[in-house]
Phi, psi and omega in degrees: 000134179279167178295329177295314179298317179298317178294321178299314181295316180297316180295316179298322178297317178296331179276358176093008178283144175287161180300319181296317179293323178296313180298317179299313181297317180296316179297320178296318179296323181288347177286342179287129184303322181293320179293318179297318179296322180299317181286332178291334180280341182286144176288153178289144178274145180286318181243126179294149179256150175238149185305325182277357185250074184239041183300319182298316179294323178296319178296317178297321178296317179298319178296320179295320179296318177296317178301314180299319178298317181293321177297318178298318179295320179296321178295321179294321180294321182291333180288000000 
């Protein structure tokens, strides 16, 4: 499973879709020629991703939140 597929499944789960509905939607999207061509161009991943294993993305989100807080503090100081 690619990181895109894992992220797609995780997001669909957060939106309340059942696993079966998520798989159906993903398969339907992959039937579109442009979507299929896009995935054929991507390099293969060395380590497969699983929907519950998104530590790297979680870390990036935490870093972004800290960055946003620091930017807000810098703007307050400049005023």
